[in-house]
DRENNUMAR-375289 format. One record per residue (C-alpha): residue in one letter; y negated, x negated, z negated. Coordinates in nm, 3 decimals, padded with zeros to 5 digits. Each point is the difference from the previous one (the first is absolute). Last residue first. Example, Ala and Ser with C-alpha at 12.3 -4.5 7.8 and 13.67 -1.06 7.14 Angstrom:
2
<r S	y 00.106	x -01.367	z -00.714>
<r A	y 00.344	x 00.137	z -00.066>
# end
This chain:
193
<r I	y -02.101	x -00.843	z 02.688>
<r N	y 00.288	x 00.223	z 00.004>
<r F	y 00.126	x 00.160	z -00.347>
<r I	y 00.249	x 00.280	z -00.044>
<r E	y 00.139	x 00.032	z -00.337>
<r I	y 00.328	x 00.084	z -00.072>
<r N	y 00.098	x 00.054	z -00.379>
<r H	y 00.377	x -00.075	z -00.153>
<r A	y 00.067	x 00.072	z -00.342>
<r E	y 00.043	x 00.398	z 00.037>
<r K	y 00.285	x -00.070	z 00.253>
<r Y	y 00.241	x -00.157	z -00.355>
<r W	y 00.296	x 00.025	z 00.254>
<r N	y 00.053	x 00.183	z 00.345>
<r Y	y 00.057	x -00.304	z 00.216>
<r H	y -00.063	x 00.293	z 00.285>
<r N	y -00.312	x 00.117	z -00.160>
<r I	y -00.105	x -00.338	z -00.008>
<r Q	y 00.112	x -00.065	z 00.363>
<r E	y -00.221	x 00.332	z 00.103>
<r Q	y -00.292	x -00.116	z -00.177>
<r I	y 00.024	x -00.369	z 00.169>
<r F	y 00.024	x 00.145	z 00.350>
<r K	y -00.279	x 00.268	z -00.060>
<r A	y -00.220	x -00.276	z -00.145>
<r M	y 00.008	x -00.172	z 00.311>
<r K	y -00.052	x 00.293	z 00.201>
<r E	y -00.346	x 00.068	z -00.202>
<r D	y -00.106	x -00.370	z 00.061>
<r P	y -00.062	x -00.352	z -00.117>
<r V	y 00.249	x -00.024	z -00.305>
<r V	y -00.042	x -00.084	z -00.332>
<r W	y 00.296	x 00.090	z -00.217>
<r I	y -00.049	x 00.041	z -00.408>
<r V	y 00.277	x -00.014	z -00.239>
<r K	y -00.045	x 00.042	z -00.375>
<r H	y 00.168	x -00.205	z -00.264>
<r N	y 00.154	x 00.225	z -00.268>
<r D	y 00.277	x -00.303	z -00.084>
<r K	y 00.275	x 00.191	z 00.200>
<r I	y -00.266	x -00.022	z 00.288>
<r H	y 00.028	x -00.365	z -00.036>
<r D	y 00.370	x 00.006	z -00.039>
<r R	y -00.011	x 00.233	z 00.302>
<r M	y -00.215	x -00.174	z 00.280>
<r N	y 00.246	x -00.227	z 00.159>
<r D	y 00.195	x 00.279	z 00.080>
<r L	y -00.302	x 00.176	z 00.146>
<r K	y -00.042	x -00.311	z 00.202>
<r D	y 00.348	x -00.025	z 00.118>
<r E	y -00.045	x 00.376	z 00.106>
<r I	y -00.311	x -00.111	z 00.162>
<r R	y 00.215	x -00.250	z 00.197>
<r E	y 00.269	x 00.229	z 00.118>
<r K	y -00.217	x 00.282	z 00.125>
<r S	y -00.113	x -00.255	z 00.247>
<r K	y -00.370	x -00.123	z -00.017>
<r R	y -00.307	x 00.201	z 00.138>
<r T	y -00.285	x -00.222	z 00.012>
<r R	y -00.338	x -00.051	z -00.258>
<r E	y 00.229	x 00.057	z -00.302>
<r I	y -00.213	x -00.191	z -00.305>
<r E	y 00.218	x 00.038	z -00.305>
<r V	y -00.196	x 00.002	z -00.353>
<r W	y 00.222	x -00.017	z -00.321>
<r V	y -00.203	x 00.147	z -00.290>
<r K	y -00.030	x -00.071	z -00.336>
<r T	y -00.211	x 00.273	z -00.237>
<r G	y -00.153	x -00.177	z -00.298>
<r N	y -00.326	x 00.148	z -00.026>
<r E	y -00.184	x -00.269	z 00.139>
<r Y	y 00.227	x 00.045	z 00.315>
<r E	y 00.292	x -00.251	z 00.114>
<r I	y 00.071	x -00.102	z 00.332>
<r M	y 00.313	x -00.102	z 00.208>
<r L	y -00.094	x -00.093	z 00.325>
<r D	y 00.264	x -00.031	z 00.342>
<r P	y 00.262	x 00.071	z -00.233>
<r Y	y 00.284	x -00.217	z -00.054>
<r I	y 00.356	x -00.047	z 00.189>
<r E	y 00.256	x -00.250	z -00.063>
<r Q	y -00.030	x -00.066	z -00.345>
<r K	y 00.102	x -00.367	z -00.092>
<r S	y -00.328	x -00.180	z 00.052>
<r N	y -00.169	x 00.168	z -00.297>
<r W	y -00.318	x -00.130	z -00.125>
<r S	y -00.074	x -00.190	z 00.376>
<r K	y 00.074	x 00.346	z 00.156>
<r L	y -00.183	x 00.248	z -00.233>
<r E	y -00.307	x -00.271	z 00.106>
<r L	y 00.051	x 00.004	z 00.374>
<r E	y 00.057	x 00.405	z -00.018>
<r N	y -00.369	x 00.041	z -00.153>
<r E	y -00.054	x 00.053	z -00.359>
<r Y	y -00.254	x 00.207	z -00.147>
<r S	y -00.206	x 00.061	z -00.324>
<r A	y -00.244	x 00.230	z -00.200>
<r I	y -00.031	x 00.239	z 00.338>
<r D	y -00.287	x 00.234	z -00.092>
<r K	y -00.096	x 00.087	z 00.329>
<r Q	y 00.162	x -00.064	z 00.339>
<r K	y -00.203	x -00.055	z 00.308>
<r T	y 00.087	x -00.383	z -00.002>
<r L	y 00.374	x 00.066	z -00.047>
<r W	y 00.013	x 00.189	z 00.381>
<r K	y -00.215	x -00.277	z 00.175>
<r I	y 00.260	x -00.262	z -00.164>
<r L	y 00.285	x 00.188	z 00.120>
<r L	y -00.152	x 00.046	z 00.332>
<r D	y -00.051	x -00.314	z 00.080>
<r Q	y 00.356	x -00.135	z -00.170>
<r H	y 00.140	x 00.233	z 00.279>
<r A	y -00.199	x -00.109	z 00.268>
<r L	y 00.028	x -00.365	z -00.066>
<r Q	y 00.421	x 00.052	z -00.087>
<r N	y 00.070	x -00.050	z 00.378>
<r L	y -00.194	x -00.355	z 00.022>
<r N	y 00.247	x -00.121	z -00.302>
<r L	y -00.234	x -00.303	z -00.104>
<r K	y 00.239	x -00.215	z -00.244>
<r S	y -00.132	x -00.109	z -00.326>
<r K	y 00.110	x -00.319	z -00.055>
<r K	y 00.159	x -00.139	z -00.321>
<r N	y -00.230	x -00.230	z -00.180>
<r D	y 00.040	x 00.132	z -00.332>
<r K	y -00.316	x 00.123	z -00.179>
<r S	y -00.230	x -00.213	z -00.221>
<r L	y -00.299	x 00.229	z 00.123>
<r Y	y -00.146	x -00.357	z 00.130>
<r H	y 00.347	x -00.094	z 00.127>
<r K	y 00.016	x 00.282	z 00.188>
<r G	y -00.339	x -00.068	z 00.142>
<r L	y 00.102	x -00.364	z 00.090>
<r N	y 00.310	x 00.149	z 00.150>
<r S	y -00.202	x 00.193	z 00.230>
<r L	y -00.045	x 00.383	z -00.103>
<r H	y -00.054	x 00.259	z 00.318>
<r Y	y -00.203	x 00.155	z 00.176>
<r I	y 00.040	x 00.230	z 00.291>
<r N	y -00.310	x -00.032	z 00.265>
<r K	y -00.010	x 00.314	z 00.208>
<r R	y 00.069	x 00.010	z 00.367>
<r T	y 00.340	x -00.098	z -00.093>
<r V	y 00.151	x -00.358	z 00.015>
<r Q	y -00.255	x -00.175	z -00.175>
<r N	y 00.139	x -00.100	z -00.291>
<r I	y -00.282	x -00.118	z -00.248>
<r L	y 00.094	x -00.231	z -00.296>
<r V	y -00.132	x -00.014	z -00.355>
<r L	y -00.081	x -00.288	z -00.273>
<r Q	y -00.131	x -00.180	z 00.246>
<r K	y -00.324	x -00.081	z -00.199>
<r Q	y -00.148	x 00.093	z 00.331>
<r K	y 00.227	x 00.316	z 00.034>
<r L	y -00.081	x 00.101	z -00.370>
<r F	y -00.368	x -00.057	z 00.102>
<r S	y 00.029	x 00.214	z 00.310>
<r L	y 00.215	x 00.277	z -00.171>
<r Q	y -00.308	x 00.045	z -00.265>
<r R	y -00.262	x 00.028	z 00.296>
<r E	y 00.272	x 00.271	z 00.171>
<r V	y 00.013	x 00.203	z -00.328>
<r N	y -00.349	x 00.004	z -00.048>
<r K	y -00.077	x 00.129	z 00.343>
<r I	y 00.346	x 00.279	z -00.041>
<r Q	y -00.182	x 00.133	z -00.311>
<r K	y 00.208	x -00.001	z -00.323>
<r N	y 00.272	x 00.237	z -00.130>
<r I	y 00.242	x -00.286	z -00.091>
<r L	y 00.291	x 00.203	z 00.197>
<r L	y -00.275	x 00.133	z 00.290>
<r A	y -00.152	x -00.323	z 00.073>
<r I	y 00.358	x -00.165	z 00.002>
<r Q	y 00.094	x 00.259	z 00.268>
<r E	y -00.292	x -00.022	z 00.185>
<r L	y 00.044	x -00.418	z 00.007>
<r N	y 00.366	x 00.054	z 00.106>
<r L	y 00.295	x -00.069	z -00.240>
<r Y	y 00.291	x -00.225	z -00.079>
<r G	y 00.277	x -00.036	z -00.278>
<r W	y -00.139	x 00.326	z -00.157>
<r R	y -00.071	x -00.190	z -00.377>
<r N	y -00.073	x -00.323	z 00.125>
<r I	y -00.271	x 00.132	z 00.219>
<r I	y -00.087	x 00.223	z -00.306>
<r E	y -00.023	x -00.328	z -00.252>
<r L	y -00.161	x -00.211	z 00.252>
<r I	y -00.310	x 00.268	z 00.056>
<r K	y -00.033	x 00.064	z -00.357>
<r I	y -00.041	x -00.349	z -00.060>
<r Q	y -00.244	x -00.049	z 00.288>
<r E	y -00.203	x 00.284	z -00.205>
<r M	y -00.001	x -00.267	z -00.306>
# end
């Protein structure tokens, strides 16, 4: 049963390292490592060793086992740190009823151009658009994100901006103030592990 959970969580995110899998299924690393070894022997997962940390993704057999399509998840090395911060932030949250990551949101609606890093729903029914901003972007890119949030904010969704430090928090707050629309829907959270 635990192996199926691991397969499903890898499928949900596309690719994960050992620590991320352990965080997402809330198990000890040694236990997850043992389960991944069994899954590798059964040829349900593959390991990409391009970084210092092994990156696990589903094999075609693993996707078939889960009855998922065989489209290949492309490993984006630039996104590894971003995804790592996102998963660590997510696993520190309380009272989350459900979440969808960017990969899942794209699979449901491929017509949209910009997606949140994470869409979460709390147990009280509050829906939140989560944006991780680790590096400073152009004001135009931030404005594009704010434009794409409009419909969600109109539907009473909240927005959490997760930033690594006070400098980024100040920059994001300036952009929200400049945009000047539903400022109270935005919350900036400093999170750096």
